[in-house]
N, CA, C and O atoms as a printed pandas DataFrame, in Angstrom:
     atom_number atom_name residue_name chain_id  residue_number  x_coord  y_coord  z_coord
0              1         N          MET        A               1    0.833   -1.186   -0.014
1              2        CA          MET        A               1    0.009   -0.017    0.003
2              3         C          MET        A               1    0.867    1.270    0.004
3              4         O          MET        A               1    1.595    1.526    0.963
4              5         N          GLU        A               2    0.779    2.045   -1.033
5              6        CA          GLU        A               2    1.592    3.239   -1.207
6              7         C          GLU        A               2    0.915    4.396   -0.531
7              8         O          GLU        A               2   -0.299    4.557   -0.662
8              9         N          TYR        A               3    1.665    5.217    0.195
9             10        CA          TYR        A               3    1.156    6.367    0.918
10            11         C          TYR        A               3    0.854    7.506   -0.067
11            12         O          TYR        A               3    1.672    7.799   -0.939
12            13         N          GLU        A               4   -0.292    8.135    0.065
13            14        CA          GLU        A               4   -0.656    9.276   -0.769
14            15         C          GLU        A               4   -0.267   10.575   -0.078
15            16         O          GLU        A               4   -0.811   10.907    0.975
16            17         N          TYR        A               5    0.677   11.314   -0.667
17            18        CA          TYR        A               5    1.115   12.572   -0.110
18            19         C          TYR        A               5    0.122   13.686   -0.491
19            20         O          TYR        A               5   -0.394   13.714   -1.608
20            21         N          SER        A               6   -0.130   14.585    0.440
21            22        CA          SER        A               6   -0.963   15.730    0.105
22            23         C          SER        A               6   -0.048   16.705   -0.616
23            24         O          SER        A               6    1.166   16.508   -0.669
24            25         N          SER        A               7   -0.654   17.789   -1.188
25            26        CA          SER        A               7    0.162   18.772   -1.930
26            27         C          SER        A               7    1.140   19.489   -0.976
27            28         O          SER        A               7    2.257   19.815   -1.377
28            29         N          VAL        A               8    0.726   19.738    0.293
29            30        CA          VAL        A               8    1.637   20.371    1.239
30            31         C          VAL        A               8    2.803   19.448    1.592
31            32         O          VAL        A               8    3.943   19.897    1.709
32            33         N          GLU        A               9    2.514   18.168    1.758
33            34        CA          GLU        A               9    3.567   17.197    2.046
34            35         C          GLU        A               9    4.553   17.074    0.877
35            36         O          GLU        A               9    5.766   17.011    1.081
36            37         N          LYS        A              10    4.019   17.041   -0.339
37            38        CA          LYS        A              10    4.903   16.963   -1.541
38            39         C          LYS        A              10    5.786   18.226   -1.656
39            40         O          LYS        A              10    6.978   18.150   -1.951
40            41         N          GLU        A              11    5.169   19.354   -1.417
41            42        CA          GLU        A              11    5.953   20.599   -1.507
42            43         C          GLU        A              11    7.025   20.640   -0.403
43            44         O          GLU        A              11    8.151   21.075   -0.646
44            45         N          ALA        A              12    6.671   20.186    0.805
45            46        CA          ALA        A              12    7.635   20.196    1.901
46            47         C          ALA        A              12    8.808   19.268    1.569
47            48         O          ALA        A              12    9.958   19.591    1.866
48            49         N          LEU        A              13    8.525   18.138    0.965
49            50        CA          LEU        A              13    9.596   17.193    0.551
50            51         C          LEU        A              13   10.509   17.822   -0.500
51            52         O          LEU        A              13   11.729   17.660   -0.447
52            53         N          GLN        A              14    9.917   18.536   -1.449
53            54        CA          GLN        A              14   10.713   19.211   -2.484
54            55         C          GLN        A              14   11.621   20.280   -1.868
55            56         O          GLN        A              14   12.798   20.387   -2.214
56            57         N          VAL        A              15   11.056   21.062   -0.956
57            58        CA          VAL        A              15   11.871   22.121   -0.319
58            59         C          VAL        A              15   12.947   21.477    0.573
59            60         O          VAL        A              15   14.072   21.973    0.644
60            61         N          LEU        A              16   12.597   20.369    1.254
61            62        CA          LEU        A              16   13.627   19.709    2.078
62            63         C          LEU        A              16   14.761   19.212    1.258
63            64         O          LEU        A              16   15.920   19.383    1.637
64            65         N          LYS        A              17   14.463   18.587    0.116
65            66        CA          LYS        A              17   15.516   18.105   -0.765
66            67         C          LYS        A              17   16.395   19.259   -1.309
67            68         O          LYS        A              17   17.608   19.123   -1.466
68            69         N          TYR        A              18   15.733   20.387   -1.585
69            70        CA          TYR        A              18   16.457   21.592   -2.012
70            71         C          TYR        A              18   17.396   22.090   -0.870
71            72         O          TYR        A              18   18.573   22.370   -1.099
72            73         N          ARG        A              19   16.839   22.189    0.357
73            74        CA          ARG        A              19   17.602   22.609    1.477
74            75         C          ARG        A              19   18.800   21.690    1.736
75            76         O          ARG        A              19   19.894   22.148    2.063
76            77         N          GLN        A              20   18.568   20.398    1.584
77            78        CA          GLN        A              20   19.658   19.444    1.781
78            79         C          GLN        A              20   20.752   19.687    0.748
79            80         O          GLN        A              20   21.938   19.626    1.072
80            81         N          ALA        A              21   20.357   19.964   -0.498
81            82        CA          ALA        A              21   21.349   20.215   -1.553
82            83         C          ALA        A              21   22.139   21.479   -1.226
83            84         O          ALA        A              21   23.361   21.508   -1.373
84            85         N          VAL        A              22   21.447   22.511   -0.788
85            86        CA          VAL        A              22   22.112   23.798   -0.439
86            87         C          VAL        A              22   23.039   23.594    0.787
87            88         O          VAL        A              22   24.174   24.070    0.805
88            89         N          ASP        A              23   22.530   22.882    1.793
89            90        CA          ASP        A              23   23.281   22.672    3.010
90            91         C          ASP        A              23   24.168   21.440    2.948
91            92         O          ASP        A              23   24.767   21.058    3.953
92            93         N          PHE        A              24   24.260   20.820    1.793
93            94        CA          PHE        A              24   25.011   19.558    1.699
94            95         C          PHE        A              24   26.456   19.678    2.197
95            96         O          PHE        A              24   26.931   18.775    2.886
96            97         N          PRO        A              25   27.157   20.745    1.875
97            98        CA          PRO        A              25   28.569   20.823    2.366
98            99         C          PRO        A              25   28.629   20.751    3.899
99           100         O          PRO        A              25   29.526   20.115    4.454
100          101         N          GLU        A              26   27.684   21.396    4.578
101          102        CA          GLU        A              26   27.634   21.358    6.023
102          103         C          GLU        A              26   27.255   20.005    6.547
103          104         O          GLU        A              26   27.866   19.507    7.493
104          105         N          LEU        A              27   26.231   19.386    5.932
105          106        CA          LEU        A              27   25.777   18.064    6.301
106          107         C          LEU        A              27   26.876   17.000    6.047
107          108         O          LEU        A              27   27.078   16.063    6.819
108          109         N          ASP        A              28   27.577   17.217    4.895
109          110        CA          ASP        A              28   28.665   16.236    4.567
110          111         C          ASP        A              28   29.801   16.386    5.581
111          112         O          ASP        A              28   30.403   15.397    6.001
112          113         N          LYS        A              29   30.082   17.616    5.964
113          114        CA          LYS        A              29   31.135   17.830    6.984
114          115         C          LYS        A              29   30.723   17.124    8.283
115          116         O          LYS        A              29   31.541   16.457    8.916
116          117         N          GLN        A              30   29.479   17.272    8.668
117          118        CA          GLN        A              30   28.942   16.645    9.847
118          119         C          GLN        A              30   29.080   15.115    9.744
119          120         O          GLN        A              30   29.445   14.459   10.720
120          121         N          MET        A              31   28.788   14.551    8.561
121          122        CA          MET        A              31   28.888   13.106    8.377
122          123         C          MET        A              31   30.350   12.671    8.453
123          124         O          MET        A              31   30.650   11.598    8.977
124          125         N          ASP        A              32   31.255   13.489    7.936
125          126        CA          ASP        A              32   32.712   13.139    7.944
126          127         C          ASP        A              32   33.220   13.164    9.395
127          128         O          ASP        A              32   33.971   12.280    9.809
128          129         N          MET        A              33   32.804   14.182   10.161
129          130        CA          MET        A              33   33.298   14.336   11.507
130          131         C          MET        A              33   32.857   13.136   12.345
131          132         O          MET        A              33   33.570   12.749   13.271
132          133         N          GLN        A              34   31.732   12.554   12.055
133          134        CA          GLN        A              34   31.201   11.475   12.878
134          135         C          GLN        A              34   31.278   10.136   12.178
135          136         O          GLN        A              34   30.561    9.202   12.537
136          137         N          LYS        A              35   32.141   10.035   11.181
137          138        CA          LYS        A              35   32.188    8.832   10.320
138          139         C          LYS        A              35   32.351    7.547   11.090
139          140         O          LYS        A              35   31.573    6.612   10.907
140          141         N          ASP        A              36   33.359    7.482   11.959
141          142        CA          ASP        A              36   33.656    6.243   12.602
142          143         C          ASP        A              36   33.396    6.273   14.109
143          144         O          ASP        A              36   33.786    5.360   14.837
144          145         N          GLU        A              37   32.752    7.304   14.546
145          146        CA          GLU        A              37   32.430    7.427   15.955
146          147         C          GLU        A              37   31.383    6.345   16.311
147          148         O          GLU        A              37   30.373    6.199   15.623
148          149         N          VAL        A              38   31.634    5.620   17.357
149          150        CA          VAL        A              38   30.711    4.624   17.804
150          151         C          VAL        A              38   30.015    5.144   19.078
151          152         O          VAL        A              38   30.659    5.548   20.046
152          153         N          ILE        A              39   28.713    5.116   19.029
153          154        CA          ILE        A              39   27.977    5.559   20.216
154          155         C          ILE        A              39   27.821    4.371   21.128
155          156         O          ILE        A              39   27.187    3.377   20.775
156          157         N          THR        A              40   28.407    4.479   22.311
157          158        CA          THR        A              40   28.378    3.353   23.234
158          159         C          THR        A              40   27.269    3.563   24.315
159          160         O          THR        A              40   26.965    2.658   25.092
160          161         N          ASP        A              41   26.704    4.739   24.332
161          162        CA          ASP        A              41   25.637    4.986   25.296
162          163         C          ASP        A              41   24.337    4.362   24.833
163          164         O          ASP        A              41   23.705    4.836   23.889
164          165         N          LEU        A              42   23.942    3.288   25.513
165          166        CA          LEU        A              42   22.709    2.640   25.133
166          167         C          LEU        A              42   21.530    3.010   25.980
167          168         O          LEU        A              42   20.538    2.284   26.042
168          169         N          SER        A              43   21.638    4.137   26.629
169          170        CA          SER        A              43   20.548    4.609   27.500
170          171         C          SER        A              43   19.301    4.999   26.716
171          172         O          SER        A              43   19.348    5.145   25.494
172          173         N          PHE        A              44   18.242    5.159   27.388
173          174        CA          PHE        A              44   16.992    5.601   26.790
174          175         C          PHE        A              44   17.194    6.953   26.126
175          176         O          PHE        A              44   17.793    7.847   26.723
176          177         N          GLY        A              45   16.722    7.114   24.945
177          178        CA          GLY        A              45   16.777    8.389   24.268
178          179         C          GLY        A              45   18.113    8.768   23.685
179          180         O          GLY        A              45   18.411    9.951   23.525
180          181         N          ARG        A              46   18.940    7.753   23.357
181          182        CA          ARG        A              46   20.270    8.124   22.803
182          183         C          ARG        A              46   20.099    8.819   21.450
183          184         O          ARG        A              46   19.096    8.665   20.753
184          185         N          LEU        A              47   21.133    9.589   21.122
185          186        CA          LEU        A              47   21.132   10.390   19.908
186          187         C          LEU        A              47   21.184    9.510   18.661
187          188         O          LEU        A              47   22.079    8.673   18.535
188          189         N          ALA        A              48   20.251    9.685   17.752
189          190        CA          ALA        A              48   20.255    8.942   16.524
190          191         C          ALA        A              48   20.323    9.856   15.321
191          192         O          ALA        A              48   20.878    9.475   14.291
192          193         N          LEU        A              49   19.771   11.052   15.427
193          194        CA          LEU        A              49   19.757   11.990   14.328
194          195         C          LEU        A              49   20.157   13.387   14.791
195          196         O          LEU        A              49   19.830   13.760   15.917
196          197         N          THR        A              50   20.808   14.125   14.020
197          198        CA          THR        A              50   21.007   15.575   14.269
198          199         C          THR        A              50   20.444   16.318   13.066
199          200         O          THR        A              50   20.985   16.268   11.961
200          201         N          ILE        A              51   19.354   16.998   13.318
201          202        CA          ILE        A              51   18.566   17.635   12.257
202          203         C          ILE        A              51   18.532   19.150   12.504
203          204         O          ILE        A              51   18.093   19.599   13.563
204          205         N          PRO        A              52   19.003   19.941   11.514
205          206        CA          PRO        A              52   18.852   21.404   11.699
206          207         C          PRO        A              52   17.389   21.778   11.844
207          208         O          PRO        A              52   16.518   21.093   11.308
208          209         N          GLN        A              53   17.106   22.864   12.567
209          210        CA          GLN        A              53   15.742   23.224   12.899
210          211         C          GLN        A              53   14.906   23.404   11.646
211          212         O          GLN        A              53   13.794   22.880   11.592
212          213         N          ASP        A              54   15.388   24.126   10.624
213          214        CA          ASP        A              54   14.617   24.352    9.428
214          215         C          ASP        A              54   14.316   23.043    8.666
215          216         O          ASP        A              54   13.261   22.911    8.045
216          217         N          HIS        A              55   15.224   22.111    8.719
217          218        CA          HIS        A              55   15.025   20.824    8.080
218          219         C          HIS        A              55   13.975   20.036    8.893
219          220         O          HIS        A              55   13.118   19.358    8.326
220          221         N          TYR        A              56   14.058   20.136   10.171
221          222        CA          TYR        A              56   13.090   19.451   11.056
222          223         C          TYR        A              56   11.637   19.903   10.784
223          224         O          TYR        A              56   10.705   19.101   10.723
224          225         N          GLU        A              57   11.506   21.201   10.629
225          226        CA          GLU        A              57   10.172   21.757   10.313
226          227         C          GLU        A              57    9.640   21.237    9.011
227          228         O          GLU        A              57    8.451   20.946    8.886
228          229         N          LEU        A              58   10.520   21.117    8.034
229          230        CA          LEU        A              58   10.107   20.600    6.751
230          231         C          LEU        A              58    9.791   19.103    6.825
231          232         O          LEU        A              58    8.855   18.623    6.186
232          233         N          LEU        A              59   10.586   18.375    7.614
233          234        CA          LEU        A              59   10.316   16.931    7.785
234          235         C          LEU        A              59    8.927   16.729    8.409
235          236         O          LEU        A              59    8.162   15.862    7.986
236          237         N          THR        A              60    8.621   17.545    9.419
237          238        CA          THR        A              60    7.301   17.392   10.095
238          239         C          THR        A              60    6.169   17.844    9.240
239          240         O          THR        A              60    5.037   17.402    9.439
240          241         N          MET        A              61    6.428   18.725    8.275
241          242        CA          MET        A              61    5.375   19.138    7.273
242          243         C          MET        A              61    5.192   17.992    6.320
243          244         O          MET        A              61    4.064   17.682    5.937
244          245         N          ALA        A              62    6.264   17.356    5.928
245          246        CA          ALA        A              62    6.150   16.255    4.919
246          247         C          ALA        A              62    5.630   14.998    5.557
247          248         O          ALA        A              62    4.976   14.209    4.876
248          249         N          TYR        A              63    5.882   14.766    6.821
249          250        CA          TYR        A              63    5.464   13.576    7.513
250          251         C          TYR        A              63    4.745   14.050    8.816
251          252         O          TYR        A              63    5.366   14.047    9.879
252          253         N          PRO        A              64    3.472   14.450    8.752
253          254        CA          PRO        A              64    2.762   15.030    9.898
254          255         C          PRO        A              64    2.688   14.087   11.113
255          256         O          PRO        A              64    2.590   14.551   12.248
256          257         N          LYS        A              65    2.735   12.802   10.883
257          258        CA          LYS        A              65    2.622   11.860   12.029
258          259         C          LYS        A              65    3.837   11.974   12.974
259          260         O          LYS        A              65    3.807   11.448   14.087
260          261         N          LEU        A              66    4.904   12.661   12.527
261          262        CA          LEU        A              66    6.057   12.836   13.398
262          263         C          LEU        A              66    5.742   13.684   14.598
263          264         O          LEU        A              66    6.480   13.666   15.583
264          265         N          GLN        A              67    4.642   14.441   14.532
265          266        CA          GLN        A              67    4.210   15.275   15.637
266          267         C          GLN        A              67    2.862   14.830   16.202
267          268         O          GLN        A              67    2.172   15.604   16.865
268          269         N          HIS        A              68    2.497   13.584   15.935
269          270        CA          HIS        A              68    1.227   13.054   16.401
270          271         C          HIS        A              68    1.165   13.111   17.964
271          272         O          HIS        A              68    2.192   12.984   18.630
272          273         N          ARG        A              69   -0.016   13.297   18.510
273          274        CA          ARG        A              69   -0.188   13.355   19.937
274          275         C          ARG        A              69    0.053   12.003   20.628
275          276         O          ARG        A              69    0.507   11.965   21.772
276          277         N          ASP        A              70   -0.241   10.925   19.953
277          278        CA          ASP        A              70   -0.031    9.573   20.482
278          279         C          ASP        A              70    1.458    9.165   20.313
279          280         O          ASP        A              70    1.978    9.091   19.200
280          281         N          ALA        A              71    2.107    8.908   21.450
281          282        CA          ALA        A              71    3.501    8.600   21.410
282          283         C          ALA        A              71    3.848    7.360   20.588
283          284         O          ALA        A              71    4.896    7.308   19.945
284          285         N          GLU        A              72    2.955    6.357   20.613
285          286        CA          GLU        A              72    3.176    5.162   19.861
286          287         C          GLU        A              72    3.144    5.395   18.375
287          288         O          GLU        A              72    3.977    4.861   17.643
288          289         N          VAL        A              73    2.196    6.183   17.918
289          290        CA          VAL        A              73    2.101    6.517   16.492
290          291         C          VAL        A              73    3.309    7.312   16.102
291          292         O          VAL        A              73    3.897    7.077   15.046
292          293         N          LYS        A              74    3.699    8.265   16.949
293          294        CA          LYS        A              74    4.896    9.112   16.636
294          295         C          LYS        A              74    6.172    8.261   16.563
295          296         O          LYS        A              74    7.008    8.461   15.681
296          297         N          SER        A              75    6.312    7.307   17.502
297          298        CA          SER        A              75    7.474    6.423   17.479
298          299         C          SER        A              75    7.570    5.575   16.227
299          300         O          SER        A              75    8.636    5.430   15.628
300          301         N          ILE        A              76    6.416    5.012   15.843
301          302        CA          ILE        A              76    6.389    4.166   14.634
302          303         C          ILE        A              76    6.728    5.003   13.403
303          304         O          ILE        A              76    7.441    4.544   12.511
304          305         N          GLU        A              77    6.219    6.215   13.362
305          306        CA          GLU        A              77    6.473    7.061   12.176
306          307         C          GLU        A              77    7.944    7.473   12.146
307          308         O          GLU        A              77    8.547    7.497   11.073
308          309         N          TRP        A              78    8.554    7.809   13.334
309          310        CA          TRP        A              78    9.964    8.189   13.324
310          311         C          TRP        A              78   10.823    7.020   12.856
311          312         O          TRP        A              78   11.774    7.223   12.101
312          313         N          LYS        A              79   10.512    5.817   13.283
313          314        CA          LYS        A              79   11.231    4.596   12.843
314          315         C          LYS        A              79   11.140    4.432   11.323
315          316         O          LYS        A              79   12.119    4.127   10.641
316          317         N          ARG        A              80    9.912    4.649   10.823
317          318        CA          ARG        A              80    9.689    4.504    9.354
318          319         C          ARG        A              80   10.471    5.565    8.596
319          320         O          ARG        A              80   11.137    5.254    7.608
320          321         N          VAL        A              81   10.398    6.835    9.052
321          322        CA          VAL        A              81   11.071    7.933    8.373
322          323         C          VAL        A              81   12.598    7.773    8.441
323          324         O          VAL        A              81   13.312    8.021    7.469
324          325         N          MET        A              82   13.075    7.348    9.628
325          326        CA          MET        A              82   14.516    7.146    9.762
326          327         C          MET        A              82   15.110    6.123    8.793
327          328         O          MET        A              82   16.293    6.178    8.457
328          329         N          ALA        A              83   14.260    5.187    8.349
329          330        CA          ALA        A              83   14.715    4.189    7.398
330          331         C          ALA        A              83   14.750    4.706    5.963
331          332         O          ALA        A              83   15.281    4.038    5.076
332          333         N          LEU        A              84   14.186    5.896    5.729
333          334        CA          LEU        A              84   14.156    6.462    4.396
334          335         C          LEU        A              84   15.498    7.144    4.091
335          336         O          LEU        A              84   16.222    7.562    4.996
336          337         N          ASP        A              85   15.801    7.242    2.810
337          338        CA          ASP        A              85   17.062    7.899    2.385
338          339         C          ASP        A              85   17.057    9.396    2.742
339          340         O          ASP        A              85   18.118    9.991    2.926
340          341         N          ILE        A              86   15.905    9.981    2.836
341          342        CA          ILE        A              86   15.831   11.398    3.178
342          343         C          ILE        A              86   16.538   11.751    4.506
343          344         O          ILE        A              86   17.004   12.877    4.683
344          345         N          CYS        A              87   16.611   10.786    5.428
345          346        CA          CYS        A              87   17.208   11.015    6.743
346          347         C          CYS        A              87   18.694   10.657    6.771
347          348         O          CYS        A              87   19.338   10.901    7.791
348          349         N          LEU        A              88   19.262   10.103    5.729
349          350        CA          LEU        A              88   20.647    9.695    5.702
350          351         C          LEU        A              88   21.614   10.747    6.173
351          352         O          LEU        A              88   22.492   10.440    6.980
352          353         N          PRO        A              89   21.495   12.000    5.699
353          354        CA          PRO        A              89   22.489   13.007    6.118
354          355         C          PRO        A              89   22.443   13.367    7.593
355          356         O          PRO        A              89   23.393   13.944    8.123
356          357         N          TYR        A              90   21.338   13.029    8.265
357          358        CA          TYR        A              90   21.154   13.391    9.631
358          359         C          TYR        A              90   21.591   12.317   10.648
359          360         O          TYR        A              90   21.614   12.558   11.855
360          361         N          LYS        A              91   21.931   11.145   10.134
361          362        CA          LYS        A              91   22.298   10.063   11.033
362          363         C          LYS        A              91   23.708   10.365   11.581
363          364         O          LYS        A              91   24.593   10.816   10.853
364          365         N          VAL        A              92   23.885   10.101   12.890
365          366        CA          VAL        A              92   25.057   10.583   13.565
366          367         C          VAL        A              92   26.363    9.801   13.350
367          368         O          VAL        A              92   27.433   10.335   13.642
368          369         N          ASN        A              93   26.316    8.588   12.865
369          370        CA          ASN        A              93   27.555    7.861   12.630
370          371         C          ASN        A              93   27.340    6.810   11.580
371          372         O          ASN        A              93   26.216    6.552   11.150
372          373         N          LYS        A              94   28.430    6.208   11.171
373          374        CA          LYS        A              94   28.432    5.215   10.087
374          375         C          LYS        A              94   27.454    4.080   10.393
375          376         O          LYS        A              94   26.708    3.662    9.507
376          377         N          LYS        A              95   27.443    3.586   11.602
377          378        CA          LYS        A              95   26.560    2.485   11.981
378          379         C          LYS        A              95   25.114    2.870   11.823
379          380         O          LYS        A              95   24.337    2.061   11.316
380          381         N          MET        A              96   24.706    4.043   12.221
381          382        CA          MET        A              96   23.346    4.534   12.061
382          383         C          MET        A              96   23.019    4.718   10.597
383          384         O          MET        A              96   21.898    4.414   10.191
384          385         N          ARG        A              97   23.950    5.204    9.777
385          386        CA          ARG        A              97   23.655    5.417    8.356
386          387         C          ARG        A              97   23.478    4.118    7.616
387          388         O          ARG        A              97   22.866    4.102    6.549
388          389         N          SER        A              98   23.997    3.020    8.150
389          390        CA          SER        A              98   23.830    1.725    7.476
390          391         C          SER        A              98   22.513    1.098    7.839
391          392         O          SER        A              98   22.133    0.101    7.224
392          393         N          MET        A              99   21.796    1.627    8.804
393          394        CA          MET        A              99   20.502    1.063    9.220
394          395         C          MET        A              99   19.429    1.514    8.264
395          396         O          MET        A              99   18.264    1.154    8.429
């Protein structure tokens, strides 16, 4: 079953891809800095993504369930979105980027 994007969600994805292209040097630098860093902290809420605020706002516009009131729905949506290529530049280390 393929998800039907609304026009706002489609536009937000287009703008996010543009912002990623514009900000790519900075995101690439972030990826290089954290290339082989291994996160050993397995505590609750460990860092998985580092997303600039403007990119975060576009992500939540494109995927509205990321801000759902129900924590379970929000968690499922974050896991789904994190598996998409769109989140690759935001993953904090090589191990996370391979997931």
